[in-house]
DSSP file (Angstrom, degrees, kcal/mol; ACC not computed):
  #  RESIDUE AA STRUCTURE BP1 BP2  ACC     N-H-->O    O-->H-N    N-H-->O    O-->H-N    TCO  KAPPA ALPHA  PHI   PSI    X-CA   Y-CA   Z-CA
    1    1 A M              0   0    0      0, 0.0     2,-0.1     0, 0.0    31,-0.1   0.000 360.0 360.0 360.0 134.7  -11.4   10.7  -11.3
    2    2 A N     >  -     0   0    0      1,-0.1     4,-2.0    29,-0.0     3,-0.2  -0.438 360.0-101.9 -95.9 173.9  -13.9    8.2   -9.9
    3    3 A D  H  > S+     0   0    0      1,-0.2     4,-2.8     2,-0.2     5,-0.2   0.815 118.7  58.0 -66.5 -32.0  -13.3    5.2   -7.6
    4    4 A A  H  > S+     0   0    0      2,-0.2     4,-2.3     1,-0.2    -1,-0.2   0.904 108.0  47.3 -64.2 -40.7  -13.4    2.6  -10.4
    5    5 A I  H  > S+     0   0    0     -3,-0.2     4,-2.7     2,-0.2    -2,-0.2   0.922 112.3  50.1 -65.3 -43.5  -10.5    4.4  -12.1
    6    6 A R  H  X S+     0   0    0     -4,-2.0     4,-2.9     2,-0.2     5,-0.3   0.935 110.8  49.4 -58.7 -47.1   -8.6    4.6   -8.8
    7    7 A L  H  X S+     0   0    0     -4,-2.8     4,-2.4    23,-0.3    -2,-0.2   0.918 113.6  45.6 -60.0 -45.5   -9.2    0.9   -8.2
    8    8 A N  H  X S+     0   0    0     -4,-2.3     4,-2.4     2,-0.2    -1,-0.2   0.905 113.6  49.7 -64.4 -41.7   -7.9    0.0  -11.7
    9    9 A R  H  X S+     0   0    0     -4,-2.7     4,-2.2     2,-0.2    -2,-0.2   0.936 113.7  44.2 -64.1 -47.5   -4.9    2.3  -11.4
   10   10 A V  H  X S+     0   0    0     -4,-2.9     4,-3.0     2,-0.2     5,-0.2   0.901 112.3  53.0 -66.3 -40.0   -3.9    0.9   -8.0
   11   11 A T  H  X S+     0   0    0     -4,-2.4     4,-2.2    -5,-0.3    -2,-0.2   0.929 110.4  47.0 -61.1 -45.3   -4.4   -2.7   -9.1
   12   12 A R  H  X S+     0   0    0     -4,-2.4     4,-0.6   139,-0.2    -1,-0.2   0.894 113.3  49.6 -63.2 -38.9   -2.2   -2.2  -12.2
   13   13 A F  H >< S+     0   0    0     -4,-2.2     3,-1.4     1,-0.2     4,-0.5   0.947 110.8  48.4 -64.3 -48.5    0.4   -0.5  -10.0
   14   14 A I  H >< S+     0   0    0     -4,-3.0     3,-1.5     1,-0.3     7,-0.2   0.880 105.4  60.1 -58.6 -39.0    0.4   -3.3   -7.4
   15   15 A D  H 3< S+     0   0    0     -4,-2.2    -1,-0.3     1,-0.3    -2,-0.2   0.686 100.2  56.0 -65.3 -17.8    0.7   -5.9  -10.3
   16   16 A T  T << S+     0   0    0     -3,-1.4     2,-0.7    -4,-0.6    -1,-0.3   0.573  88.3  91.2 -88.2  -8.9    4.0   -4.3  -11.3
   17   17 A L    <>  -     0   0    0     -3,-1.5     4,-2.2    -4,-0.5     3,-0.2  -0.778  62.6-158.0 -94.8 115.7    5.6   -4.8   -7.9
   18   18 A K  H  > S+     0   0    0     -2,-0.7     4,-2.6     1,-0.2     5,-0.2   0.892  93.6  52.0 -58.2 -42.7    7.4   -8.1   -7.5
   19   19 A Q  H  > S+     0   0    0      1,-0.2     4,-1.8     2,-0.2    -1,-0.2   0.874 109.3  50.3 -64.9 -35.4    7.2   -8.1   -3.7
   20   20 A A  H  >>S+     0   0    0     -3,-0.2     5,-2.2     2,-0.2     4,-1.0   0.889 110.9  49.3 -67.9 -39.4    3.4   -7.5   -3.9
   21   21 A Q  H  <5S+     0   0    0     -4,-2.2     3,-0.5    -7,-0.2    -2,-0.2   0.930 110.3  50.5 -63.4 -45.8    3.1  -10.4   -6.3
   22   22 A E  H  <5S+     0   0    0     -4,-2.6    -2,-0.2     1,-0.2    -1,-0.2   0.861 114.6  43.6 -61.6 -36.9    5.1  -12.7   -4.1
   23   23 A L  H  <5S-     0   0    0     -4,-1.8    -1,-0.2    -5,-0.2    -2,-0.2   0.622 108.9-123.8 -84.4 -13.4    3.0  -11.8   -1.1
   24   24 A G  T  <5 -     0   0    0     -4,-1.0    -3,-0.2    -3,-0.5    -4,-0.1   0.789  42.5-179.4  75.9  27.8   -0.3  -12.1   -3.0
   25   25 A L      < -     0   0    0     -5,-2.2     2,-0.3    -6,-0.2    14,-0.2  -0.316   2.5-173.4 -63.3 142.2   -1.4   -8.5   -2.1
   26   26 A S  E     -A   38   0A   0     12,-1.6    12,-2.4   -11,-0.0     2,-0.5  -0.972  26.5-115.0-136.9 154.0   -4.7   -7.4   -3.5
   27   27 A V  E     +A   37   0A   0     -2,-0.3    10,-0.2    10,-0.2     3,-0.1  -0.769  28.6 175.0 -89.8 124.3   -6.7   -4.2   -3.6
   28   28 A I  E     -     0   0A   0      8,-2.8     2,-0.3    -2,-0.5     9,-0.2   0.828  68.2  -2.1 -93.4 -42.2   -9.9   -4.3   -1.6
   29   29 A E  E     -A   36   0A   0      7,-1.5     7,-2.6   -23,-0.0     2,-0.4  -0.993  53.1-171.8-154.2 142.4  -11.0   -0.7   -1.9
   30   30 A A  E     +A   35   0A   0     -2,-0.3   -23,-0.3     5,-0.2     2,-0.2  -0.954  20.4 156.5-139.2 118.9   -9.7    2.6   -3.5
   31   31 A R  E >   -A   34   0A   0      3,-2.6     3,-1.8    -2,-0.4     2,-0.4  -0.771  57.4 -56.6-130.7 175.7  -11.3    5.9   -2.9
   32   32 A E  T 3  S-     0   0    0      1,-0.3    42,-0.2    -2,-0.2     3,-0.1  -0.406 124.2 -10.3 -59.8 112.9  -10.2    9.5   -3.0
   33   33 A G  T 3  S+     0   0    0     40,-1.6    73,-2.0    -2,-0.4     2,-0.3   0.521 124.6  80.2  77.1   6.4   -7.3    9.7   -0.6
   34   34 A S  E <   +AB  31 105A   0     -3,-1.8    -3,-2.6    71,-0.2     2,-0.3  -0.985  48.1 176.7-146.5 158.4   -7.7    6.2    0.9
   35   35 A L  E     -AB  30 104A   0     69,-2.2    69,-2.8    -2,-0.3     2,-0.4  -0.992  14.6-154.1-157.4 145.4   -7.0    2.6    0.1
   36   36 A T  E     -AB  29 103A   0     -7,-2.6    -8,-2.8    -2,-0.3    -7,-1.5  -0.996  14.9-175.5-128.7 128.8   -7.3   -0.8    1.6
   37   37 A L  E     -AB  27 102A   0     65,-2.4    65,-2.2    -2,-0.4     2,-0.4  -0.809  14.1-140.3-114.6 159.5   -5.0   -3.8    0.7
   38   38 A C  E     -AB  26 101A   0    -12,-2.4   -12,-1.6    -2,-0.3    63,-0.2  -0.982   6.5-163.0-124.5 133.9   -5.1   -7.4    1.8
   39   39 A L  E     - B   0 100A   0     61,-3.5    61,-2.6    -2,-0.4   -14,-0.1  -0.955  23.5-143.5-108.6 108.2   -2.2   -9.7    2.7
   40   40 A P        -     0   0    0      0, 0.0     2,-0.2     0, 0.0    58,-0.1  -0.418  21.3-107.8 -72.3 149.0   -3.5  -13.3    2.6
   41   41 A Y        +     0   0    0     -2,-0.1     2,-0.3    56,-0.1     3,-0.0  -0.546  49.8 160.2 -72.7 138.3   -2.2  -15.7    5.1
   42   42 A S    >   -     0   0    0     -2,-0.2     3,-1.4    56,-0.1     4,-0.1  -0.983  52.9-113.6-153.7 159.3    0.2  -18.3    3.7
   43   43 A D  G >  S+     0   0    0     -2,-0.3     3,-1.1     1,-0.3    -1,-0.0   0.742 110.3  69.8 -64.4 -22.4    2.9  -20.7    5.0
   44   44 A R  G 3  S+     0   0    0      1,-0.2    -1,-0.3   -21,-0.0    -3,-0.0   0.696  99.9  45.7 -70.5 -19.1    5.5  -18.6    3.0
   45   45 A I  G <  S+     0   0    0     -3,-1.4    10,-3.2     7,-0.1     2,-0.3   0.229  78.1 129.2-111.1  14.2    5.1  -15.6    5.3
   46   46 A I  E <   -F   54   0B   0     -3,-1.1     8,-0.3     8,-0.3     7,-0.1  -0.536  33.4-175.1 -71.9 130.1    5.3  -17.4    8.7
   47   47 A G  E    S+     0   0B   0      6,-3.4     7,-0.2    -2,-0.3    -1,-0.2   0.762  77.4  35.6 -93.5 -31.0    7.9  -15.8   11.0
   48   48 A N  E >>> -F   53   0B   0      5,-1.4     4,-3.1     1,-0.1     3,-0.8  -0.929  65.2-165.0-127.4 105.5    7.6  -18.3   13.8
   49   49 A P  T 345S+     0   0    0      0, 0.0    -1,-0.1     0, 0.0    -2,-0.0   0.769  88.4  59.1 -63.4 -25.0    6.9  -21.9   12.8
   50   50 A D  T 345S+     0   0    0      1,-0.1    -2,-0.0     3,-0.0     0, 0.0   0.845 122.5  20.9 -71.8 -32.7    5.9  -22.9   16.3
   51   51 A T  T <45S-     0   0    0     -3,-0.8    -1,-0.1     2,-0.1    -5,-0.0   0.633  95.5-127.3-109.7 -19.4    3.0  -20.4   16.5
   52   52 A G  T  <5 +     0   0    0     -4,-3.1    45,-0.4     1,-0.2     2,-0.1   0.584  50.6 160.4  79.6  10.5    2.3  -19.7   12.8
   53   53 A V  E   < -F   48   0B   0     -5,-0.6    -6,-3.4    43,-0.1    -5,-1.4  -0.418  45.1-107.4 -68.7 139.0    2.6  -15.9   13.4
   54   54 A I  E     -F   46   0B   0     40,-0.3    40,-0.3    -8,-0.3    -8,-0.3  -0.401  36.8-104.4 -67.1 139.1    3.3  -13.8   10.3
   55   55 A H    >>  -     0   0    0    -10,-3.2     4,-1.2     1,-0.1     3,-0.9  -0.397  22.6-128.5 -63.1 138.1    6.8  -12.4    9.9
   56   56 A G  H 3> S+     0   0    0      1,-0.2     4,-2.6     2,-0.2     5,-0.2   0.786 105.9  64.6 -60.0 -29.6    6.9   -8.7   10.7
   57   57 A G  H 3> S+     0   0    0      1,-0.2     4,-2.3     2,-0.2    -1,-0.2   0.857  99.3  52.1 -63.9 -35.2    8.7   -8.0    7.3
   58   58 A A  H <> S+     0   0    0     -3,-0.9     4,-2.1     2,-0.2    -1,-0.2   0.893 111.7  46.6 -67.1 -39.2    5.6   -9.1    5.4
   59   59 A I  H  X S+     0   0    0     -4,-1.2     4,-2.4     2,-0.2    -2,-0.2   0.893 111.4  51.1 -70.8 -39.3    3.4   -6.7    7.4
   60   60 A T  H  X S+     0   0    0     -4,-2.6     4,-2.8     2,-0.2     5,-0.2   0.920 110.5  49.4 -61.8 -42.9    5.9   -3.9    6.9
   61   61 A T  H  X S+     0   0    0     -4,-2.3     4,-2.6     2,-0.2     5,-0.2   0.905 109.8  51.9 -62.8 -41.6    5.9   -4.6    3.2
   62   62 A L  H  X S+     0   0    0     -4,-2.1     4,-2.4     2,-0.2    -2,-0.2   0.936 113.8  43.3 -57.6 -47.7    2.1   -4.6    3.2
   63   63 A M  H  X S+     0   0    0     -4,-2.4     4,-2.6     2,-0.2    -2,-0.2   0.882 113.7  50.1 -69.7 -39.0    2.0   -1.2    5.0
   64   64 A D  H  X S+     0   0    0     -4,-2.8     4,-2.4     2,-0.2     5,-0.2   0.917 112.9  47.5 -63.7 -43.3    4.8    0.3    2.8
   65   65 A T  H  X S+     0   0    0     -4,-2.6     4,-2.5    -5,-0.2    -2,-0.2   0.915 113.6  47.1 -65.3 -43.5    3.0   -0.8   -0.3
   66   66 A A  H  X S+     0   0    0     -4,-2.4     4,-2.1    -5,-0.2    -2,-0.2   0.917 112.6  50.0 -63.7 -42.7   -0.3    0.6    0.9
   67   67 A S  H  < S+     0   0    0     -4,-2.6     4,-0.4     1,-0.2    -2,-0.2   0.894 115.7  41.7 -65.1 -40.5    1.2    3.9    1.9
   68   68 A G  H >< S+     0   0    0     -4,-2.4     3,-0.6    -5,-0.2     4,-0.3   0.864 115.6  50.1 -73.4 -35.7    3.0    4.3   -1.4
   69   69 A S  H >< S+     0   0    0     -4,-2.5     3,-1.6     1,-0.2     4,-0.4   0.789  95.2  69.5 -74.8 -28.2    0.0    3.2   -3.4
   70   70 A V  T >X S+     0   0    0     -4,-2.1     3,-1.2     1,-0.3     4,-0.5   0.750  84.7  72.7 -63.9 -20.4   -2.6    5.4   -1.7
   71   71 A I  H X> S+     0   0    0     -3,-0.6     4,-1.6    -4,-0.4     3,-1.3   0.859  88.2  61.1 -59.6 -35.0   -0.8    8.3   -3.4
   72   72 A L  H <4 S+     0   0    0     -3,-1.6    -1,-0.3    -4,-0.3    -2,-0.2   0.751 102.4  52.6 -63.3 -22.8   -2.4    7.1   -6.7
   73   73 A C  H <4 S+     0   0    0     -3,-1.2   -40,-1.6    -4,-0.4    -1,-0.3   0.566 110.9  46.7 -87.6 -10.2   -5.8    7.8   -5.0
   74   74 A A  H << S+     0   0    0     -3,-1.3     2,-0.4    -4,-0.5    -2,-0.2   0.685 103.4  64.5-104.2 -23.1   -4.9   11.3   -4.0
   75   75 A L     <  -     0   0    0     -4,-1.6     4,-0.1     1,-0.1   -42,-0.1  -0.834  62.9-150.3-108.3 140.4   -3.4   12.7   -7.3
   76   76 A D  S    S+     0   0    0     -2,-0.4     2,-0.4     1,-0.1    -1,-0.1   0.889  88.7  50.6 -71.5 -39.6   -5.3   13.1  -10.6
   77   77 A D  S    S-     0   0    0      1,-0.0     2,-0.2    79,-0.0    -1,-0.1  -0.822  94.3-113.4-101.5 139.2   -2.1   12.5  -12.6
   78   78 A F        +     0   0    0     -2,-0.4     2,-0.3    70,-0.1    65,-0.2  -0.504  44.8 160.2 -70.1 132.4    0.1    9.5  -12.0
   79   79 A E        -     0   0    0     -2,-0.2     2,-0.2    63,-0.1    61,-0.2  -0.966  40.8-116.9-149.4 140.9    3.5   10.2  -10.7
   80   80 A L        -     0   0    0     59,-0.4    58,-0.9    -2,-0.3    59,-0.2  -0.566  28.2-167.6 -72.3 138.1    6.1    8.1   -8.9
   81   81 A C        -     0   0    0     -2,-0.2    56,-0.2    56,-0.2   -10,-0.1  -0.876  12.6-143.2-132.3  98.9    6.7    9.3   -5.4
   82   82 A P        -     0   0    0      0, 0.0    54,-2.6     0, 0.0     2,-0.3  -0.252  27.2-101.7 -63.6 148.0    9.8    7.8   -3.7
   83   83 A T  E     +C  135   0A   0     52,-0.2    52,-0.3     1,-0.2     3,-0.1  -0.538  36.4 176.8 -70.0 127.1    9.6    7.1    0.0
   84   84 A L  E    S-     0   0A   0     50,-3.2     2,-0.3     1,-0.4    51,-0.2   0.799  71.4  -3.6 -92.9 -42.5   11.5    9.6    2.1
   85   85 A D  E     -C  134   0A   0     49,-1.7    49,-2.5     2,-0.0    -1,-0.4  -0.988  55.7-176.7-154.0 140.6   10.6    8.2    5.5
   86   86 A L  E     -C  133   0A   0     -2,-0.3     2,-0.5    47,-0.2    47,-0.2  -0.956   6.9-171.3-141.0 120.5    8.4    5.3    6.9
   87   87 A R  E     -C  132   0A   0     45,-2.8    45,-1.8    -2,-0.4     2,-0.4  -0.959   4.7-168.3-116.3 126.3    8.0    4.7   10.6
   88   88 A V  E     -C  131   0A   0     -2,-0.5     2,-0.5    43,-0.2    43,-0.2  -0.950   5.6-166.9-116.9 131.1    6.2    1.5   11.7
   89   89 A D  E     -C  130   0A   0     41,-3.2    41,-2.3    -2,-0.4     2,-0.4  -0.974  13.6-148.4-116.2 117.8    5.0    0.9   15.3
   90   90 A Y  E     +C  129   0A   0     -2,-0.5    39,-0.3    39,-0.2    38,-0.1  -0.717  18.5 177.0 -87.9 133.4    4.0   -2.7   16.1
   91   91 A M        -     0   0    0     37,-3.5    38,-0.2     1,-0.4    -1,-0.1   0.772  65.3 -24.0-101.0 -38.5    1.2   -3.1   18.7
   92   92 A R  S    S-     0   0    0     36,-1.6    -1,-0.4    34,-0.1     2,-0.1  -0.973  74.0 -82.3-166.6 162.7    0.8   -6.9   18.6
   93   93 A P        -     0   0    0      0, 0.0     2,-0.2     0, 0.0   -38,-0.1  -0.440  49.4-105.8 -74.0 152.9    1.4  -10.0   16.4
   94   94 A A        -     0   0    0    -40,-0.3   -40,-0.3    -2,-0.1     6,-0.1  -0.490  38.2-104.6 -72.9 146.5   -1.1  -10.9   13.8
   95   95 A E    >   -     0   0    0     -2,-0.2     3,-0.9     4,-0.1    -1,-0.1  -0.554  43.1-108.4 -71.3 134.8   -3.3  -13.9   14.5
   96   96 A P  T 3  S+     0   0    0      0, 0.0   -43,-0.1     0, 0.0    -1,-0.1  -0.221  95.7  22.4 -62.2 153.6   -2.2  -17.0   12.5
   97   97 A H  T 3  S+     0   0    0    -45,-0.4   -56,-0.1     1,-0.2   -44,-0.1   0.625 101.1 101.4  67.7  18.2   -4.3  -18.3    9.6
   98   98 A K  S <  S-     0   0    0     -3,-0.9    -1,-0.2   -58,-0.1   -56,-0.1  -0.979  73.9-112.0-129.1 144.2   -6.1  -15.0    9.0
   99   99 A P        -     0   0    0      0, 0.0     2,-0.4     0, 0.0    24,-0.4  -0.308  26.5-135.9 -67.8 158.8   -5.5  -12.3    6.4
  100  100 A V  E     -B   39   0A   0    -61,-2.6   -61,-3.5    22,-0.1     2,-0.3  -0.952  15.4-155.5-116.4 138.2   -4.1   -8.9    7.3
  101  101 A Y  E     -BD  38 121A   0     20,-3.2    20,-2.4    -2,-0.4     2,-0.5  -0.829   3.5-155.3-111.5 149.9   -5.5   -5.7    5.9
  102  102 A A  E     -BD  37 120A   0    -65,-2.2   -65,-2.4    -2,-0.3     2,-0.6  -0.988   4.3-166.4-126.2 122.5   -3.8   -2.3    5.6
  103  103 A R  E     -BD  36 119A   0     16,-2.5    16,-2.0    -2,-0.5     2,-0.3  -0.941  16.5-179.3-108.0 117.0   -5.9    0.8    5.4
  104  104 A A  E     -BD  35 118A   0    -69,-2.8   -69,-2.2    -2,-0.6     2,-0.3  -0.846   7.2-179.1-119.0 153.3   -3.9    3.9    4.2
  105  105 A E  E     -BD  34 117A   0     12,-2.4    12,-2.1    -2,-0.3     2,-0.5  -0.994  27.8-126.8-146.5 151.5   -4.8    7.5    3.7
  106  106 A T  E     + D   0 116A   0    -73,-2.0    10,-0.2    -2,-0.3     3,-0.1  -0.868  25.8 176.2 -92.6 130.0   -3.1   10.7    2.5
  107  107 A Y  E     +     0   0A   0      8,-2.2     2,-0.3    -2,-0.5     9,-0.2   0.521  68.0  22.8-113.7  -6.9   -3.6   13.4    5.1
  108  108 A K  E     - D   0 115A   0      7,-1.2     7,-3.0     2,-0.0     2,-0.5  -0.879  58.7-173.3-158.2 126.6   -1.6   16.2    3.6
  109  109 A V  E     + D   0 114A   0     -2,-0.3     5,-0.2     5,-0.2     2,-0.2  -0.980  15.3 171.9-121.9 118.9   -0.6   16.7    0.0
  110  110 A T        -     0   0    0      3,-3.0    -2,-0.0    -2,-0.5    27,-0.0  -0.569  50.2 -93.6-113.6-178.9    1.8   19.6   -0.8
  111  111 A R  S    S+     0   0    0     -2,-0.2     3,-0.1     1,-0.2    -1,-0.0   0.808 123.0  17.9 -63.4 -30.2    3.7   20.6   -3.9
  112  112 A N  S    S+     0   0    0      1,-0.2    25,-3.0    24,-0.1     2,-0.3   0.665 124.0  41.7-116.6 -24.2    6.8   18.6   -2.8
  113  113 A I  E     - E   0 136A   0     23,-0.2    -3,-3.0    21,-0.0     2,-0.4  -0.954  53.6-156.8-134.0 145.5    5.7   16.1   -0.2
  114  114 A I  E     -DE 109 135A   0     21,-2.5    21,-2.4    -2,-0.3     2,-0.4  -0.991  14.9-153.4-120.2 132.3    2.8   13.7    0.5
  115  115 A F  E     +DE 108 134A   0     -7,-3.0    -8,-2.2    -2,-0.4    -7,-1.2  -0.888  17.8 178.9-107.7 132.0    2.1   12.6    4.0
  116  116 A T  E     -DE 106 133A   0     17,-2.7    17,-2.1    -2,-0.4     2,-0.3  -0.877  16.4-162.7-128.6 160.3    0.4    9.3    4.7
  117  117 A R  E     -DE 105 132A   0    -12,-2.1   -12,-2.4    -2,-0.3     2,-0.3  -0.980  12.7-172.9-138.3 153.8   -0.7    7.1    7.6
  118  118 A C  E     -DE 104 131A   0     13,-2.6    13,-2.4    -2,-0.3     2,-0.4  -0.995  12.2-157.8-148.7 146.8   -1.6    3.5    7.6
  119  119 A E  E     -DE 103 130A   0    -16,-2.0   -16,-2.5    -2,-0.3     2,-0.4  -0.996   8.1-153.2-128.0 131.0   -3.1    0.9   10.0
  120  120 A A  E     +DE 102 129A   0      9,-3.0     8,-3.0    -2,-0.4     9,-1.3  -0.879  33.3 149.0 -99.2 135.8   -2.6   -2.9    9.7
  121  121 A Y  E     -DE 101 127A   0    -20,-2.4   -20,-3.2    -2,-0.4     2,-0.3  -0.942  37.9-126.3-154.9 170.1   -5.4   -4.9   11.2
  122  122 A Q    >   -     0   0    0      4,-0.6     3,-2.6    -2,-0.3   -22,-0.1  -0.915  47.6 -79.4-122.7 154.8   -7.4   -8.2   11.0
  123  123 A E  T 3  S-     0   0    0    -24,-0.4     3,-0.1    -2,-0.3    -1,-0.0  -0.263 116.8   0.0 -53.0 129.3  -11.2   -8.7   10.7
  124  124 A G  T 3  S+     0   0    0      1,-0.2    -1,-0.3    -3,-0.0     2,-0.2   0.556 116.5 105.9  69.4   7.3  -12.7   -8.3   14.2
  125  125 A G  S <  S-     0   0    0     -3,-2.6    -1,-0.2     1,-0.1     3,-0.1  -0.627  70.8-102.4-115.9 173.5   -9.4   -7.6   15.7
  126  126 A E        -     0   0    0     -2,-0.2    -4,-0.6     1,-0.2    -1,-0.1  -0.306  58.2 -62.6 -86.8 176.1   -7.4   -4.8   17.1
  127  127 A T  E     - E   0 121A   0      1,-0.2    -6,-0.2    -6,-0.1    -1,-0.2  -0.312  37.9-171.3 -61.9 135.5   -4.6   -2.9   15.4
  128  128 A I  E     -     0   0A   0     -8,-3.0   -37,-3.5     1,-0.4   -36,-1.6   0.839  69.7 -15.1 -90.0 -45.7   -1.5   -4.9   14.6
  129  129 A A  E     -CE  90 120A   0     -9,-1.3    -9,-3.0   -39,-0.3    -1,-0.4  -0.989  54.3-150.0-156.8 156.4    0.7   -1.9   13.6
  130  130 A N  E     -CE  89 119A   0    -41,-2.3   -41,-3.2    -2,-0.3     2,-0.3  -0.934  17.5-177.8-124.4 151.5    0.5    1.7   12.6
  131  131 A C  E     -CE  88 118A   0    -13,-2.4   -13,-2.6    -2,-0.3     2,-0.4  -0.995  15.6-157.8-147.0 156.3    2.8    3.7   10.3
  132  132 A V  E     -CE  87 117A   0    -45,-1.8   -45,-2.8    -2,-0.3     2,-0.3  -0.977  19.2-173.7-127.4 145.1    3.3    7.1    9.0
  133  133 A G  E     -CE  86 116A   0    -17,-2.1   -17,-2.7    -2,-0.4     2,-0.4  -0.965  18.3-152.9-139.5 154.7    5.2    7.9    5.8
  134  134 A T  E     -CE  85 115A   0    -49,-2.5   -50,-3.2    -2,-0.3   -49,-1.7  -0.994  16.1-167.9-126.2 137.8    6.5   10.8    3.8
  135  135 A F  E     -CE  83 114A   0    -21,-2.4   -21,-2.5    -2,-0.4     2,-0.4  -0.973  18.3-127.4-130.0 138.2    6.9   10.6    0.0
  136  136 A M  E     - E   0 113A   0    -54,-2.6     2,-0.6    -2,-0.4   -23,-0.2  -0.706  17.7-136.7 -88.8 129.6    8.7   13.0   -2.3
  137  137 A R        +     0   0    0    -25,-3.0   -56,-0.2    -2,-0.4     3,-0.0  -0.749  26.3 172.3 -83.2 123.3    6.8   14.3   -5.4
  138  138 A I        -     0   0    0    -58,-0.9     4,-0.2    -2,-0.6    -1,-0.1   0.431  47.7-107.5-111.1  -2.7    9.0   14.2   -8.4
  139  139 A G    >   -     0   0    0    -59,-0.2     3,-1.0     1,-0.1     4,-0.4   0.151  25.3 -85.0  93.8 151.8    6.4   15.2  -11.0
  140  140 A K  G >  S+     0   0    0      1,-0.2     3,-1.4     2,-0.2   -60,-0.2   0.879 122.8  56.2 -58.1 -43.1    4.5   13.4  -13.7
  141  141 A E  G 3  S+     0   0    0      1,-0.3    -1,-0.2   -62,-0.1     4,-0.1   0.659  93.9  68.2 -71.5 -15.0    7.2   13.9  -16.3
  142  142 A A  G <  S+     0   0    0     -3,-1.0    -1,-0.3    -4,-0.2    -2,-0.2   0.647  87.0  80.3 -77.8 -14.1    9.8   12.2  -14.2
  143  143 A S  S <  S-     0   0    0     -3,-1.4     5,-0.1    -4,-0.4   -65,-0.0  -0.797  98.3-104.2 -91.5 132.9    8.0    8.9  -14.6
  144  144 A P    >>  -     0   0    0      0, 0.0     4,-2.5     0, 0.0     3,-0.6  -0.275  25.2-128.0 -57.0 138.8    8.7    7.1  -17.9
  145  145 A K  H 3> S+     0   0    0      1,-0.2     4,-2.9     2,-0.2     5,-0.2   0.875 107.7  55.6 -58.6 -40.2    5.7    7.5  -20.3
  146  146 A H  H 3> S+     0   0    0      1,-0.2     4,-1.6     2,-0.2    -1,-0.2   0.864 110.7  45.7 -63.6 -33.4    5.5    3.7  -21.0
  147  147 A Y  H <> S+     0   0    0     -3,-0.6     4,-2.3     2,-0.2     5,-0.2   0.907 111.7  50.9 -74.0 -42.6    5.2    3.1  -17.2
  148  148 A R  H  X S+     0   0    0     -4,-2.5     4,-2.9     1,-0.2     6,-0.4   0.927 111.2  49.4 -56.8 -44.8    2.6    5.9  -16.8
  149  149 A D  H  X>S+     0   0    0     -4,-2.9     5,-1.3     1,-0.2     4,-1.2   0.870 108.5  53.2 -64.0 -36.8    0.6    4.4  -19.7
  150  150 A L  H  <5S+     0   0    0     -4,-1.6    -1,-0.2    -5,-0.2    -2,-0.2   0.923 115.7  39.3 -62.2 -44.7    0.8    0.9  -18.1
  151  151 A I  H  <5S+     0   0    0     -4,-2.3  -139,-0.2     1,-0.2    -2,-0.2   0.889 123.4  38.7 -74.6 -40.5   -0.6    2.2  -14.8
  152  152 A T  H ><5S-     0   0    0     -4,-2.9     3,-0.5    -5,-0.2    -1,-0.2   0.513 109.2-114.3 -90.8  -4.5   -3.2    4.6  -16.2
  153  153 A G  T 3<5S-     0   0    0     -4,-1.2    -3,-0.2    -5,-0.2    -4,-0.2   0.733  70.9 -63.1  75.8  21.1   -4.3    2.4  -19.1
  154  154 A G  T 3 <S+     0   0    0     -5,-1.3    -1,-0.2    -6,-0.4    -5,-0.1   0.620 106.5 127.0  79.3  13.1   -2.8    4.9  -21.5
  155  155 A G    <         0   0    0     -3,-0.5    -2,-0.1    -6,-0.2    -6,-0.1   0.441 360.0 360.0 -86.8   1.6   -5.3    7.5  -20.3
  156  156 A E              0   0    0     -8,-0.1    -1,-0.2   -79,-0.0    -7,-0.1   0.392 360.0 360.0-121.1 360.0   -2.8   10.3  -19.5
């Protein structure tokens, strides 16, 4: 599978997620085993109206979505992989009025579990948060065929 297929697959997957649509998440890059998403700044995600700082829940959702979506970049066949565990460590608040990016990677893929790590950051800035996740592999056939076809473009 090439990077263009990965990018299309992840974009279609993100487009099916209501929370991703609400936050305006977009795919910046998708490569074998890695992915970058963008959370644009908006007034809807402000956690502190006095400072304009983004709510931590929006950043957690960005990182959870990136961590789950990067699995599509690691597997040749599409399969849904439910989250078993996600741990987020916040380092500092995001700077107001700037987008936040999440760079995720799979660092271990086994028959039953996929392990990911993710970093949230801003351009020219230091890390906002880090997370590690574990996802359960349930197999290609456990995902409904119509959903697999939607994500893969009917190619599987």
